[in-house]
N, C-alpha and C positions, 0 to 999 in steps of 0.2 A: 445475548448482547443487546438485541433489539428491545427487550423488555426492561433492561436496566440502564440503558445509556443515559437516561435523564439524571441519574444519580452519580454518574462517572464523569469527572472533568474531561471535556473534549472526547467524550465517548463516541459520538457520531463521527467525528473526524477520523478516529482510529478504527472505524469500521469500513470506510469508503474503499480502500484498496482491497480489503477482503471481499467486499461485495462485487467489485469489478472482476476479481479472480474467479469467484464462484459463478458469476454470470457467464464468463467466457467458457467455463467447463461444460455448461449445458447439461448438468446432471439431473436425473429424475430421482426424487426422494424415495420412490418405491423400487424402481428397477435397479438403481445404483446404490442401494442402502448399505451394501457390503463392499463398495468400491473403496480401495485404499488410495489415498492421495499423498503426494509428496509436496510438502509446503515449500514454495519458492522463496528465495531470499527477499524478494520484493515485499512480501507481506509478513515476514518473520518478526520485524520490529513491532508491528501493530499487535500481533499475537502475544508477544512478550509484554507489551504495555497492558493488555487485558489480563495477563497472568501475574501482574505485580500486586501483591497484597496492599502495599501502601496506596496505590492508585485506587483500588477498589474500596478502601476504607476512608478515603479523603473526604468524599462527599462534595456537594455543591450548595451554594447559598439558596435559600428559599425565597420566593417572592421576586418582585421586580424592583429595579432601582428607582428611588424616589427623586433623584436628581442626576443629571448627566451633562457632559460637555458635548456640544454639537460640532461635528467636523464635516464641512462640505467639500466634496471632491468631484472632479470631472476630468475626462481625458479626451484627446483628439489624436489624429494621426501625426500632428505636429509636436505635441507635448502634453504635459500634465499640469494640474494646478489644484489648489485647495485653499480654504480659509478656516480659521479657528480663532475664536475670541478676538475678532476684529483684526487679526493678522493674516497675511496672505503669503503663499509660496507658489513658485512656478518652476518649471524645468522643461527641457527638451529631451527627447529620446536620443540616445547616443548615435543611433543610425536609423535609417528608414525602417520603421517597425514591420516585422514580418508576422507578428502575432495578430490574432483577431482583436477587434476593438473591445470585445468583452474581457479579454485578457489584459488589455491596456487599462481598462477601467478598474479592474481589481488590483493590478499592480500599482495604480495611482493611489488607491487607498493605503496600501502598504507604505509607499513613499511619504505620503502626507502625514500619517500618524507617527511615523518614525521622526519626521522633521519636527513635529510638535511634541515629541516625547517629554521634554522638560515640564510642560504644563499639563500633560495628560497622564503622566505616571501616577499610578495609584488611584485613578478615578474611573468612573463609569463613562463610557464613550458611546455616542450615537453618531454613526456615519450616515450622512445624507447624500444620496447619489441618485442621478436620473437613470442609472443602469439597473434594470430589474434583475439582471443576471448577477451582477456584483452583490446586490442586496441579498439574493437568495443564497449565494455561496457563503456569505458571512453568517446569516441566520441559521442555515441548515448545516453549517460546518462542512462545506464542500458538496460534491455530487459525483456520480459515477460516469457522467457523460463525457467529460473532457479531462484528459490527463494533465494538460497544461494549466487549466483553471484550478484543478485540484491541488497541484503543486504550489501555485501562488497562494491559494486559500490556506494551505497547510502552513506556509511560512508566516503568513499574516496572523493566523490564529495562535500559533505557537508563540510568536513574539508578544501578542496581546495577553496571552495567559501568563507570561512572565512579567509583564510591565503594567498591565491595567487591571482594574477590578473586574471589568467586563467590557465586551464590545458587542454592539448590536447595530443593525442597519435599517434604514427606512427609505422608501422610494419617494423622491420629490420630482415633480414635473420639471422639464428642462428650463421653462420660463422662470421658475422660482430658484434656479441654480445658476443664475447668469454670471455672478461674480467668479465662481469656480470655473465656469465655462470660459470666461474671458481670460483667466489666468492660464488655462490649458492651451490657449491659442496664442500665447506669447505676451499676454498682458495688454494694457492700453497701447494703441498704436499712435504714432505721431505723424502719420501720413496725411491726416486731415487738418488743414490750416485752421487756426483759431482766429476769429475776428478781433480787431482792436476795439477799444472802448471798454466799458464796464460789463463784465460777464457775470452771470449767476450760475453757481455750481452746487449741486446737492449729490455728491458722489457717495457710493458705499464707503463706510469707514475704512476698510482695508486699502482703498485706493487714494485716500487723502494724502499720504506721503508723495505719491507720484504726481498728484495735482500740484502740490506745493513746489516740487522740484521743477515741474514744467512751467509754472507761472514765473518762477525766478529766472529760468533759462530764456523765456520769451518776453520777460519784462511786462507781465500782464496785470490788469486790475481785475479782481475777482471778489464778488460777494459770495462768500462760502457759507453754506448752511450745514452745520455740524454740531454735535453735542459738545459740551464742555468737559472733555476728558483730560484732566490735568495730568494724569499718570501716563498718558500715551506718549510714545517716543516722538511723535510729530508735533505735539502741542507747543513746546518752546519755539520751534521754527515758525509756527503759525502766529504766535504772539509777537515775534520780531517783525513780522510782515504787516501787523495791524496798522491801518491808516485812519482809524477812528474808533469810537466806542462801540463795542458789540452790543446787540440787544437781544433779549430773550423773546422767542416767538410764543404766541398764546398756545396753551395746551388744548389739543382737541384729539380725542381718541381715534376718530375716523379721518384724520387729516390726510392719511395716505390710503390708497386703494390699490388692489392688484388686478390687472387685466380689466381695467375700467369698471371695477366693481363686480366682475363675474365671480371672483373668488370672495366669498363672504367671510373672510378672516383677515382683519387688518394687520399689516406688518407691525411687529413690536419694535419700537425704537429703543426703548430701555431708559433713555435719558431725555430731558428737555432739550429742545433744539434752540440754537442761537444763530444769529446772522453776524458773520465776521467780515467787515470790510477790509480787504487785503490789497496791498499795492507794492509791487517790486520797486517802484520809483517814488515811494513815500507820498503817494496820493492822499489827499484829505477829502472826505465826503462833504 
């Protein structure tokens, strides 16, 4: 199995329970080579999987995906959140979590990819998480250390196998995963008062709908820096709030920096940015 798992779909995943079982038996390959074992029901399904001719002849694609959809996820003891293609989702745990934070991080990945299933179905997906454990359990198809993590990884990978072309994960520092982190803590909070007068805002694109709703609720004037995404659900609302002609900002590749330039990789905006003068009270610039 170890020699051929790379050619068997989810071969590693269907080895993990077997590995845990063998590990607990503490058998010596020389002294116990004639030892007769009774296979427990816990690992029976995985043995049957490896004994299915259709599985063994199915094969796996060669090479790496040339394009993928990025999904950012993050979890806290309060809740979970994620973003994908400029859309955001958040939720709270049904009760006070008794699981370890690593389990919550991996469970969050499952919740987020299922939420975005309509746009992810049939595509290669790259999960971006600041949890090294979640990344490892996805890329290595589970592990033998934690039963709880293995069960969550199993559910995630089986779902992905049925709905996605592939799923991989990459670790991103927490400071580069701030939007998903914000969503996992309940989203933008309204406890901080906003000053009156003309405000300037350059929010992450997934947070623009919340900004528009807040400025309407508080009757604010805002100079919004955002791309011209006419297909976005929030774009018509923004146009209705226009209080003057928007103008396009000059293009400059290094206009944005991360950590005051410590990270020598400039954020990719994707589209030219515009300045949109908005006013809930029909203000004119």
